[in-house]
C-alpha positions as CSV (number, residue, x, y, z in Angstrom):
1,M,-105.0,-186.9,12.8
2,Q,-105.8,-184.2,15.2
3,N,-105.8,-180.6,13.8
4,F,-105.9,-181.8,10.2
5,K,-108.1,-180.1,7.6
6,V,-109.6,-182.1,4.7
7,L,-109.4,-180.4,1.3
8,Y,-110.4,-181.7,-2.1
9,D,-109.4,-180.2,-5.5
10,D,-112.1,-181.6,-7.9
11,K,-110.3,-180.1,-10.9
12,E,-107.1,-182.0,-10.2
13,D,-108.9,-184.9,-8.3
14,I,-106.6,-184.6,-5.3
15,L,-107.7,-185.3,-1.7
16,Y,-105.5,-183.6,0.8
17,F,-105.2,-183.8,4.6
18,A,-103.2,-180.9,6.0
19,K,-102.2,-179.1,9.1
20,E,-100.0,-176.1,9.8
21,G,-96.4,-176.5,9.1
22,E,-93.7,-176.0,6.5
23,E,-93.0,-178.9,4.2
24,E,-89.4,-180.1,4.3
25,E,-89.7,-183.6,2.7
26,V,-92.2,-185.5,0.6
27,V,-92.3,-189.3,0.7
28,E,-94.2,-191.4,-1.8
29,L,-95.9,-194.2,0.2
30,A,-97.5,-195.8,-2.9
31,P,-98.1,-194.6,-6.5
32,G,-100.4,-191.6,-6.1
33,V,-100.1,-191.3,-2.3
34,N,-97.6,-188.9,-0.7
35,I,-96.9,-187.8,2.8
36,E,-95.4,-184.4,3.7
37,L,-93.1,-184.0,6.7
38,D,-91.7,-180.9,8.4
39,S,-88.1,-180.4,9.4
40,S,-88.6,-182.5,12.6
41,G,-90.1,-185.4,10.7
42,T,-93.7,-184.7,11.9
43,L,-96.5,-185.5,9.5
44,I,-98.1,-182.3,8.2
45,G,-99.8,-183.6,5.0
46,I,-101.2,-186.5,3.0
47,E,-101.9,-186.2,-0.7
48,I,-104.0,-188.7,-2.6
49,F,-103.9,-188.2,-6.3
50,K,-106.7,-189.5,-8.5
51,A,-108.8,-189.7,-5.3
52,S,-112.1,-190.5,-7.0
53,N,-110.4,-193.6,-8.5
54,Q,-108.7,-194.6,-5.3
55,F,-112.0,-194.4,-3.4
56,K,-114.4,-195.6,-6.1
57,D,-115.5,-198.6,-4.1
58,V,-116.2,-196.5,-1.0
59,I,-118.1,-193.9,-3.1
60,K,-120.2,-196.7,-4.7
61,L,-121.1,-198.1,-1.3
62,M,-122.0,-194.7,0.2
63,D,-124.2,-194.0,-2.8
64,R,-126.0,-197.3,-2.4
65,R,-126.6,-196.6,1.3
66,L,-127.8,-193.1,0.7
67,K,-130.3,-194.3,-1.9
68,A,-131.6,-197.0,0.5
69,A,-132.1,-194.5,3.3
């Protein structure tokens, strides 16, 4: 995922991986997970809705490790 920026909208709870390009198509991979493609079919974005819920187990594990450090 070279050249991708990571953005998080805490108000909407959306995690977004993006790179330069114009969106031509959006494909839902799973409920709450979309990919965005440009006109040549190149991946230019990944949207993860309700990100804090999707990653709650990872967040808990990170929190425990940080507290132990």
